[in-house]
C-alpha positions in Angstrom: 123.0 118.3 103.2 120.5 119.2 100.5 117.1 117.7 99.9 115.4 118.2 96.6 111.8 117.6 97.4 108.2 118.3 96.4 107.0 121.1 98.7 108.9 122.3 101.8 109.9 120.6 105.0 107.0 122.4 106.8 104.5 121.5 104.0 105.7 118.5 102.0 103.6 118.0 98.8 104.1 114.2 98.6 104.3 111.4 101.1 107.8 110.3 99.9 109.2 113.8 100.5 107.5 113.8 103.9 109.2 110.6 104.9 112.6 111.9 104.1 111.9 115.1 106.0 110.8 113.1 109.0 114.0 111.0 108.9 116.3 114.0 108.7 114.4 115.8 111.4 114.5 112.7 113.7 118.3 112.6 113.2 118.6 116.3 113.8 120.3 117.0 110.5 120.7 120.6 109.6 119.8 120.7 105.9 118.5 123.0 103.1 115.7 122.0 100.8 114.7 122.9 97.3 111.1 122.7 96.2 111.2 121.2 92.7 107.6 122.1 92.1 108.6 125.8 91.8 110.9 125.2 88.8 110.4 122.6 86.2 114.0 123.0 84.9 115.4 122.2 88.4 113.0 119.3 88.7 114.1 117.7 85.4 117.7 118.8 85.8 118.3 117.1 89.1 116.8 113.9 87.7 119.2 114.1 84.7 122.2 115.0 87.0 121.7 112.0 89.3 120.3 109.6 86.7 117.6 108.9 89.2 114.0 109.3 88.0 112.2 110.3 91.1 111.9 113.0 93.7 112.9 113.4 96.6 116.6 113.2 96.2 119.1 113.5 99.1 122.6 114.8 98.7 125.3 114.9 101.4 128.6 116.8 100.7 127.7 116.7 97.0 127.2 113.0 96.9 123.8 111.6 95.8 122.5 109.3 98.6 119.2 108.2 97.1 115.4 108.7 97.2 112.8 107.9 99.8 113.2 104.1 99.8 116.9 104.1 100.1 117.0 106.8 102.7 114.3 105.0 104.7 116.2 101.6 104.5 119.5 103.3 105.5 117.8 105.0 108.4 116.1 101.8 109.6 119.4 99.8 109.5 121.4 102.6 111.2 123.5 103.0 108.1 122.3 106.6 107.4 123.4 107.8 110.9 126.8 106.2 110.3 127.0 107.7 106.8 126.2 111.2 108.0 128.8 110.9 110.8 131.5 109.6 108.4 130.8 112.6 106.1 131.2 115.0 109.0 127.6 115.9 109.3 126.6 116.8 112.9 123.5 115.1 114.2 121.6 116.8 117.0 118.2 116.6 118.5 115.5 119.2 117.6 117.5 121.1 114.9 114.5 121.3 112.7 113.8 125.1 113.2 117.3 125.9 112.0 117.0 124.5 108.4 116.7 126.8 105.4 114.5 126.4 102.4 115.9 127.6 99.1 
């Protein structure tokens, strides 16, 4: 699970990134993050790759899931939990300290 975001999970630099971090932390998803503010080429490249104009962007097993609104809607409906399980992503409580920032 990879989150392209503004800032880091411990210090998100926008509210939308913060929401996705909170959702992933709540579900106990082990993920890595990339701070797109550190590299303009990555920031623009990920938008072109996904054909999605905004950050954050969540990927699971190489598949683009969506941005903040989609992730939030999927979480609220229970669909995100099911999606993660279907993809073989383990969900555990309080995994937050194990994630890595890249």
